[in-house]
N, C-alpha and C positions, 0 to 999 in steps of 0.2 A: 898243326892247326888246333887240335883239341887242347893242348897245353896253353896256347896263346889265349884261347877263349876262357879257360879256367883262370889264368893269371889275371886277365882283365876283370873277370867276375870277382876275384879275390880283392883286387884293388878298389873296385867300385863298391863292394859290400864287405868290408873287413869283418863285420859282425858275424858273417856266415863262414868266414875262412876256417874257423875252428871246427865247423861241422864236417870238413873234408874227410877226416878219419874217425868221425864220431863213433860209428859202430862198424867199422870196416871189417874187422875180423872178430868173429865170435869163437870163443874157446870154451868148451865144456869145463865144468869144475874138475879139479884134479882127481884122478881115480885113486881108489885105495891101493895099497901095495899088492893085494891079492888079485886085483883086476888087471888084465892085460891092457897095454896102452892101445887106444883106438887108432886104427889106421886112417880112417877118414874122419875128419872133424865135422861134426854136425850137431845141431841143437834143435829141440822141439820148442819153438817159441811162438808167441802171439805177437804180431806186429800191427800196430794201429797208427794210422795217419789221420789227424784231425777227427778222431773218434770212429773212423771207418776201418774195419778189419781188413788188412791186406793179406795176411796169412795167419792160420790158427795152429794150435798145438798138434793137430793130427798130421801135419805136413812138415817133416824135418827140413831144416835149411842149412846151407853151407855158409852163407854170409849175408850180412845186411850192411849196406853202405848208404851214407847220407852225404850229398854234395850240394853246393849252391845251385839255386834255380832262379828263375825270373821273379820279379815283383815281390821280394822279401819272403820267399818260400824256400824250402829245402826239397830236393829230389831224393826220394827213398827208393832203393833198389834191393829187392830180396831175391837171393839165388836159392831156389829149392834144391834139395839133395836130389841128384839124378843118378840113376843106375842105367848104364848103357848109354842111351842117347842123351844128349845134353838138354836139360829143361830150360825153357825160356824164363828170363827173369821177370819178376812182378814189379811194376813201376807205379809210383804215386808221387804227388807233390802236395805239400802242406806246411803248416806252421808248427804243428805239435806232433812229435813221434814218440810212441810208447812201445817199449819192448818188455815182455814179461814171459815167464816160464820157469822151469826148474832152474836150479842154480847155474848161472852162466857167467862167463867173463866177457869183457868187452874192451876195446882199445879206443881211447879218445885222446887226441893230441899226443900220440906215440906212447901213452902210458896204459898198461894193462891193469884193469881194475876188476874187483869181484872176488869170489862169486857173489852174485846178486840175484834176486827174484824178479825185480821190475825196475825199470828206469824210464823217465820221461824227459825228453828234450824239447825246448821251445825256441823258435826263432824269434829274436827280439832285436830291434835296432840298437846298435852300439854295444851289445853284450850277448852272452850265451847263458843259459840257465839249466840247472839240473835239479829235478825234484827228487829228494831222497827221503826215505821213511825215517822217522825218529820215534823215540819211546812214547811221546805224547801225541803223535799223529804224523803229519807231513811237514817237513822243513824245506826250506829253499836255500840252495847254495848258489851264489852269484859269482861268476868268474870275472876275470879282469876285463 
């Protein structure tokens, strides 16, 4: 049933389809050769939805995911790092999602990118957008 609802949402709002795997998996920057490989992948990130902080740097997270929601918004789910008992995910809906923190990698449309310090995604009709820093300030990359 969940897959059917998701497929219907993708068909009705193709502009949001690309958000499905937008920040699904966060991968810390590659460690140096001397550092042991981390067993649990987590990152200390600040996640904002429409300017409101969902999680801040003091709380490590395992994953952030963005999926289509109603009325031209994206549903953001942050999974805090849990030790022992499973922590409840933090949920929000909005049109702009900003993730920032120490160098982190992210997966969007099946491609791993980074390491980066900050990324902002905006939900827009008919397209997706990614705000990237440039030498002169902030540039905008517009996808297909």
